[in-house]
C-alpha positions in Angstrom: 122.1 97.5 90.4 119.9 95.8 87.9 119.7 97.6 84.5 116.5 99.6 84.5 115.9 99.7 80.7 113.6 96.7 80.3 112.2 97.0 83.8 111.5 100.7 83.5 109.3 100.2 80.4 107.7 97.1 81.8 106.5 98.9 85.0 105.9 102.2 83.3 103.5 100.7 80.8 102.0 98.4 83.5 101.4 101.3 85.9 99.7 103.4 83.1 97.4 100.5 82.4 96.7 100.2 86.1 95.9 104.0 86.2 93.3 103.6 83.6 91.8 100.6 85.3 91.7 102.5 88.7 90.2 105.7 87.2 87.5 103.7 85.3 86.6 100.9 87.8 88.3 101.8 91.1 90.3 98.6 91.0 93.5 97.1 89.5 93.1 93.7 87.9 94.9 90.8 89.6 96.1 89.5 86.2 98.0 92.8 85.7 99.8 92.6 89.0 100.6 88.9 88.4 101.9 89.6 84.9 104.2 92.3 86.2 105.5 90.1 89.0 106.1 87.0 86.8 107.7 88.8 83.9 110.0 90.9 86.1 111.2 87.9 88.1 111.6 85.9 84.9 113.9 88.7 83.6 116.0 88.5 86.8 116.2 84.8 86.8 117.3 84.4 83.2 119.8 87.3 83.5 121.3 85.6 86.6 121.7 82.4 84.6 123.3 84.2 81.6 125.7 86.3 83.7 126.3 83.4 86.2 125.4 85.7 89.1 123.1 84.0 91.6 123.3 86.8 94.2 120.7 88.8 92.3 118.2 86.0 92.8 118.7 86.1 96.6 118.4 89.9 96.6 115.2 89.7 94.6 113.8 87.0 96.9 114.7 89.2 99.9 112.9 92.2 98.5 109.9 90.0 97.6 109.5 88.8 101.2 110.1 92.3 102.6 107.4 93.8 100.3 105.0 91.0 101.0 105.2 91.9 104.7 105.0 95.6 103.9 102.0 95.0 101.5 100.1 93.3 104.3 101.0 96.0 106.8 99.7 98.7 104.5 96.5 96.7 103.6 95.5 95.7 107.1 96.6 99.1 108.4 94.0 100.5 105.9 96.6 102.6 104.2 96.1 100.9 100.8 93.3 99.1 99.2 93.9 95.5 98.0 94.8 96.4 94.4 97.2 99.2 95.5 99.0 96.9 97.9 99.3 94.1 95.3 100.7 96.6 92.8 103.4 97.6 95.3 104.3 93.9 95.8 104.3 93.3 92.0 107.0 96.0 91.7 109.5 94.2 94.0 112.2 93.5 91.4 112.4 97.2 90.5 113.9 97.9 93.9 116.6 95.2 93.9 120.1 96.6 94.5 123.6 95.2 94.7 123.2 94.6 98.4 120.4 93.9 100.9 121.0 97.3 102.4 120.7 99.1 99.1 117.5 97.2 98.3 115.9 98.4 101.5 117.0 102.0 100.9 115.5 101.7 97.4 112.1 100.5 98.9 112.3 103.3 101.5 112.9 106.0 98.9 110.0 104.8 96.7 107.6 104.5 99.7 108.6 108.1 100.7 107.9 109.3 97.2 104.6 107.4 97.2 103.5 109.0 100.5 104.3 112.5 99.4 102.8 112.0 95.9 99.7 110.4 97.5 99.2 113.3 99.9 99.5 116.0 97.2 97.5 114.0 94.7 94.8 113.1 97.2 94.4 116.7 98.4 94.2 117.9 94.8 91.7 115.3 93.8 89.6 116.1 96.9 89.6 119.8 96.1 88.4 119.1 92.6 85.5 117.1 93.9 84.8 119.8 96.5 84.6 122.6 93.9 82.5 120.3 91.7 79.9 119.8 94.4 80.5 122.9 96.4 77.1 123.6 97.8 76.2 120.0 98.5 79.5 119.2 100.2 79.2 122.3 102.4 75.7 121.2 103.4 76.9 117.8 104.3 79.9 119.2 106.2 77.5 121.3 108.3 75.2 118.4 108.9 78.0 116.1 110.0 79.7 118.8 112.2 76.5 119.3 114.1 76.4 115.7 114.9 79.9 115.7 116.5 80.3 116.1 120.2 81.2 119.7 121.2 83.9 118.1 123.5 86.2 117.4 120.5 86.3 121.1 119.7 86.6 122.1 123.4 89.5 119.8 124.0 91.3 121.2 120.9 90.7 124.8 121.9 91.8 124.1 125.5 95.1 122.5 124.3 95.6 125.3 121.8 95.2 127.9 124.6 97.8 126.1 126.7 100.2 127.1 124.1 100.5 130.5 125.7 102.0 128.6 128.7 104.2 126.2 126.7 104.7 126.2 122.9 104.4 122.3 122.6 100.7 122.6 123.6 100.2 125.2 120.8 101.6 122.8 118.2 99.5 120.0 119.7 96.4 122.1 119.7 96.9 123.2 116.1 97.3 119.5 115.2 94.1 118.5 117.0 92.0 121.2 115.4 93.5 120.7 112.0 92.9 116.9 112.2 89.3 117.5 113.3 88.7 119.9 110.4 90.2 117.5 107.9 88.1 114.7 109.3 84.9 116.7 109.0 85.8 117.8 105.5 86.6 114.2 104.4 83.3 112.9 105.8 81.4 115.7 104.1 83.1 115.0 100.8 82.5 111.3 101.2 78.8 111.7 101.8 78.3 113.6 98.6 81.0 112.7 96.1 82.2 109.3 97.1 78.9 107.4 97.5 76.7 106.1 94.7 73.7 103.9 94.4 73.9 100.8 92.1 71.9 97.7 91.4 73.1 94.3 92.6 74.0 93.4 89.0 76.5 96.2 88.8 78.4 95.2 92.0 82.0 94.1 91.7 84.2 92.1 94.0 85.9 94.4 96.5 83.2 97.1 96.4 82.6 98.8 99.8 79.1 98.9 101.3 78.1 102.2 103.0 75.9 100.3 105.5 75.3 96.7 106.6 72.8 94.9 104.3 70.4 92.2 105.6 69.6 89.4 103.2 67.2 87.0 104.8 68.8 85.9 108.0 72.3 86.9 106.8 73.9 90.3 107.4 76.5 91.4 104.9 78.9 93.7 106.8 80.2 97.0 105.5 83.9 96.3 106.2 87.3 97.1 104.8 87.7 93.9 102.8 84.7 94.8 100.6 82.3 92.5 99.0 83.2 88.9 98.1 81.8 87.0 95.2 79.5 85.1 97.6 78.2 88.4 98.9 77.5 89.6 95.4 75.5 86.5 94.6 73.3 87.3 97.6 72.8 90.9 96.5 72.4 90.4 92.8 68.7 91.0 92.8 68.8 94.1 94.9 68.0 97.4 93.0 69.4 100.1 95.3 72.6 99.4 97.1 74.8 102.2 98.4 78.5 101.7 97.9 81.5 103.9 98.8 84.0 104.7 96.1 87.6 105.1 97.3 90.1 107.6 96.0 91.7 106.2 92.7 95.2 106.0 94.2 97.2 104.4 91.4 98.0 107.8 89.8 100.1 108.5 92.9 102.1 105.3 92.0 102.8 106.8 88.6 104.0 110.1 90.1 106.1 108.2 92.7 107.6 105.9 90.0 108.8 108.7 87.9 110.1 110.6 90.9 112.0 107.5 92.0 113.5 106.9 88.6 114.7 110.5 88.0 115.4 111.7 91.5 116.7 108.6 93.2 120.4 109.4 92.8 119.8 112.9 94.1 118.1 111.5 97.2 120.9 109.0 97.8 123.4 111.8 97.5 121.5 113.8 100.1 121.4 110.8 102.4 125.1 110.3 102.1 125.7 113.9 103.0 123.8 113.6 106.2 
């Protein structure tokens, strides 16, 4: 396993910088991700030369390719925004093990920590926003719920009642109703706390439009990729543009990173037991 001393402090400090960027601007700068990637791979490369061990370079390259694929899966699957996906990719070297199998296990453990940390952090962050705008969010939730088809609720209730016949339907019904409730809550929260109005001059590359915007004969789509630099040039003179702010997810990376560093051996021990 690559010694974690230098790499730990490199990524620990880098992720903290990324946290501040994400909280302040809802984005992680490309230069930071590139810096982490280049410095960490340089460390591996020169260490391999000094110790005359070329295997670590192959392992690092393997993890790099694997995380490149995973980064794109998470991004196009709309699990991560672009900056978050690139940060995961930039951390590739941190997961290099003494074998390809160990490297994959390391990535799996970190991603598991990241999913758990993201869920807990995301729920906590959402509840803080909900309490902050309690009345407005409740009003938006009611407005949005009224616009939903009654069929969603009826299907959920019907499946739930089938649980008295077979328990699997009960579990499925609870899942359907819970998912519907969380969806309504998320849309209500988004409509109040996650949307703001800015001028064209304040737009940044990657910002998400709430609605499509027509500029002359061109329509700028409100899509997952966000605004490009060309889109911003077209919108720069607009005064009121609604954009949607995403959840600042990088704090979950910090939690997962620390969990990985201090609990990885415990998790590996549990895996070996089973």
